[in-house]
N, C-alpha and C positions, 0 to 999 in steps of 0.2 A: 547722716544724710536722710533725716526724717522729713516728713511732710508737715507743714503748719496746718493747724485746724482751720477749717473753712475752705478756701480755694485750694485746688490741687495744683500740681506743677504745670508750668507752661510748656507746651510741646514746641520743639524747634523744627524748622523746615529746611535747614541746611543753607545752601546758597540763597542769596536774596532773589526772590521770585522763583526759586527752584525747589527741589526736594532733596532729602537726605539720600545718600547712596543706598542701593539695594542691600537688604539684610542688616540694616541699622535702624536704631530708634534714638531719640534724644528728647531732653526736657531741661527746664531751668529748675534747680533745686531751691529750697527755702532761703538759701543765702544769696541767691541770684547767680549761681555758677552754672554754666552749661554742662550737662552730663550726656555722654553718648555711649551706647552699648551695641554689641552685635545682636542680631536677631536671626540666627540661622537655625532652621528646623532640625531638631535632634541634637543640637550642640549647646552646651552651657554658655550663657551670655558672658562676654568679655568686655571690660571697659576699654574704650578707644581714646587715645590721647589726641590733643590738639583740636583743631576745628575741622568740620566736615570738608572733604575734598583736599585737605592739605596733604603733603607728602607723608608725614608721620601717621596721620589718620588712615590713609589708604594702604600704607604698608602693613599696619596692624590688622586692618580688615582683610587684606589678601592672605596674611598669615593664618588668620582664623578660618578663612574659607578653605585654605590648603589642608588644614587639619581635619576637615570634614571627611568622614569615611563613607564610601559608597555602600549602600545597603547590600548585604550578602544575599546571593540568590538562594532561595529556599526550594529544595527539591520537593516535588509532590510526594506526600506520604512520609517525609523525613521526620515530622513531629510525632508520628505514631509508630516509629520503629524502635526496636531494641537490638543492640549490637549482637551479631551472631545469628539472627533469625532470618527466615526466608524473606520477610519484609525488607530488612536492611540490605540484603544482597540484591534484591530486585530494584531498589532505589539506585544503587550503584550501576546496575546493569543498564538501566534506561539512559544513563549518561555516558556509557562506554562506547569505544570505537566498534566493538563487535555488534552492538545494537544498531549503530549508525551505518554499518556496512550492509545491513539488510535493505533491499529495494523499498522505496517509499510505499509501493503498493502492497508489500508484504507485512509491514509493521502493524497496521491496524488489526489484521486478523491474528497475528502473533500476540499482540498486547491483550486482545480480548480473551484469548485462551489463558495467558499468564495471569491476568487479573482474576479469572475464575478460580485458578489454582491458588492464588494468593489469598482470596477471600476465605477459602476453607483451611489453608495451612500456613498462612503468613506469620502467625505468632510462634510457630514451631522452630526448634533449633535446626539450622541448616545441616550441621555435622551429624545430626541424628537421622537424617534422611537416608534410607537404604533402598536397594533395589526391590525387595519384597513390598515395601510401602508404596512405591511408585506403581508397581505392577497391580497391586490391589486397587489403587486409585484409578488407573487406566481401565481396569476391568469393569468399573462402575459406569463408564461412559458408553454411548452408542458408537457403532463402528465408524461413522463419519467424524464425529468430534474426537475419537481416539487418535486418529491420524494427526489432526491439527494440534491437539494437546501435546502429543509425544514429540512432534517437531519443535514446538515452542519450548517445552521444558528441557529437551536435550541441548538446544542452543544456549539457553540460560545457564544450565549447569556446566556446559563447556567453558563458559566465561568464568564461572566460579572456580573451576579448576585452574584456569589460566592465571587468576589473581591470587591463588593459594588460599581460597576460602575453604575448599574441601580438597582432599587428596586425589580422589577419583570421581568419575561421573557415575552416579547411581542409576542413571537412565540407560546405561549400556546394558544391552541384553533384554530390556523390557520389550515385550511383544504386543502386538495389537491384532484385532480381528479385521481381516480385509473384507470390505463390503462386496458382496456378490454382484456382478454386473456393472461395477463402477459406481461412482458417486453422482453422476449426472445422467439424466435420461438422454439416450442417443436418438436423434432424429432418424426417421426412415424416409424413403422416397415419397411415401404417401403424405407425410407431414410437410415435406418440402413443397409438394404440389398444392397442398391446401393453403399454405402460406402465400404462394405465388398467386393463387386465385383471388385471395383477399387483398393483396398488396401488389398492384401491377407495376410494370416498368414506368419509371418517372417519380415514384415515391421514395422517400428516404428509407422506408422499411425494406423495399426491394433492393436498394443499393447496399444496405447493410448485409442482406442475405447473400448477395453476389460476392462481396468482399470476404465474407466468412468461408463460403464453400470453395472459393478459388484459392485463398491464401492460407486457410487453416489456422488463423491466428486466435489469440485469446481476446477477451473483452478489453483488457488493459492496453492491447495493441491496436485493435481495430479502430479505436477512437483517435489514435495518433497518426494513422496513415493518411497521407495526402499527396498532392501533386509533386511536392518537393522530394518525396521518397521514390518516385517512379521515374526511371530514365529509360527511354527507348522501349517503353512497354513492360519494363521489368521492375519489380520492387527490389531496389538495389541496396545491399549492405545494411539491411534493417536489423536492429538489435532488439529482440523481444525483451520487454521490461522485466519479466520474471527471472531471466538468466543474465541480465545485464551486470549484476554484481558477482556472479559466480563464473560461468563459462565464458560470457561475453560473445557467445556464438552469434554470427550474423547470418541472415537468410537472404537468398536471392531467388525470387519466385516470379516467373512471367505472369502477366495478366492475360487471361483468356480473352478472345475476341468478344465473347458475350459480356464479360465484365466491363470491357472498354465501352461497348455500346450502351450499357446501362448507365455508366458514369456520364457519357455524353448526353443521354436522354433525361437525366435528372436536372430539373431547372435550378435547384438550389444546392450548390456544393460550396465548400469553403476553399479559400486560397491556401490555408495551412493544412486542413484536414478535409477529407471528402465528406465525412459525416458531421453535420451541424444541426443545431437546434432550430426551432422556428424563428429565432431571433438572429440566426446566422452565426452563432457562437459555437466553438467546438464543445462536444460533450465531455463531461467528466466520465470516468469509468462507471461509477455508481449511478450517475444520472442516465447513462446510456442503458445500463442494465435494467433500470426501471422502465425506460421507454420500450426496450425490447419485450419486457413483460407485458406491456400494454398491447404491442403489436401481435404477440402470440395469442393473447386473450381475445383480441378482435378477430383473429383467424380461427377461433375455436380450438386452440391448442394449449390448454392450461398445463399440460404435463411437460411442455417443451420450454427450454431456456436457451440463452445465447451460447453457453458453453457446449451444449449438445450439437451445435452446428460445426464446431471444430471436430467433433467425433464423426459427423457425417462426411466431412471432407476426407478424413483419414480412412474411413470405411470405403469410400469410393476409390481411393488410391489403392488400397489393399485388394479390392475386388477386381481391379482392372486386369484384363487379359487381352494381349494384342493378337492380331490375326495369326502371328507365328507361334502363339502359345506363350509368349514372354509375359512374365508377371513382374511386379515391382517388389523389391526386397526392403528390409527394414531401413537400410541406408537411404533409399530413395524417399521413404516417408520422412526420415529425419531431416533431409535437406529442405523440406518444405515446412515441417512443423517446428523445427528447432529444439526438439526434445533432447534432454541431457541423458535420461535413462532409456536405453534402447529396449529394456524389458517391457516398458509400457507400450511401445510400438509393436513389439513382437506379438502381443495379444491380437492386434488387428490382422497381422499376417497369418497367424494360426487360424483365426476364425474364417478368413477368406479361403485359406487352403482347404479347410474342412468342407466348405461349401462347394468348391471346385471338385474335390475328390468325390463328394456325394453325387454331384451332377454327372461326372464321368462314370461312376459306378452304376447308376440307374440307367444311363444311356447304353452301357455295355450289356446290362442285364436284359434290357428290351431287345437289343440286337440279337442276343442269344436266344431269346424266346421266339423271335421271328424266324430264326434259322431252324429251330426244332419243329415248327409248324409247317414248314414248306414241304 
């Protein structure tokens, strides 16, 4: 089936006035016979019998197409992994149900920590990883990153135990340094007043402030709250994103009259979410965080951030003391904040209790001094 010197083979076009079926090619050989072959990407050409569009021709083409294998999905990093290493285990982890069980807002932070760990220790044998090694590694980090890294690595190694890559979790018992005063700057009443002075009622910034200090929500939640979540003036059965995959706890928090008035006085609010961009679109959590950073800077509050407003809300609740001397306990705070770990809320209660005790102690001391001088 060679070609004659001079002119090449004459190409065929299938049906008169038409084209050959897709994935085929044809020509007239030197003896004047029509030849047809498949032309399927990634598949060796196969000779096709009969004439184009005939039953035997199309049956053979369909058979060739059916033999084509779909390209296998290649996991990121799979080409540079060695079986039994941290790298190989992490490739599997990113496709696991355990990884997918994490809330969408949690995964980016976890992956950032894991990739940092992987870059330094990915080539090492997973079974050689022991608690002293992890403790030494955690000790090299700052207090804030220590917490994030330990959470990410523990979850990853729990998966490794589940699929029998290692017998036990070497992160068990690894400790971290707790940052004094918390990881986020807590707003005070002076910061709140300064922000209000710069961003009056009617602005999106003031609306965000009102939602934060009333509802005590996180950044990932404040951007999701809208009219559809509020019934009879109450944020009803709202599930915080952070605990949606763990406790599934729902919160029911009334909107204060001040918050309702600010919502009504804001010219631009969304139908799905109260907080919207200048284009009328809902904020993403990261986009809103950047915007909040701008609003704080405009108010001369570079030390403040959006998460600190959640702390201000909880501080106000813990500091509250009714006319009858009644104060709120940790369960009252949890009903609003949706915290899973009550120990985190107990810190606010203890701080408020110390302030009240100090206030009463000084008042009693002053009264005693007045009594002695009479």
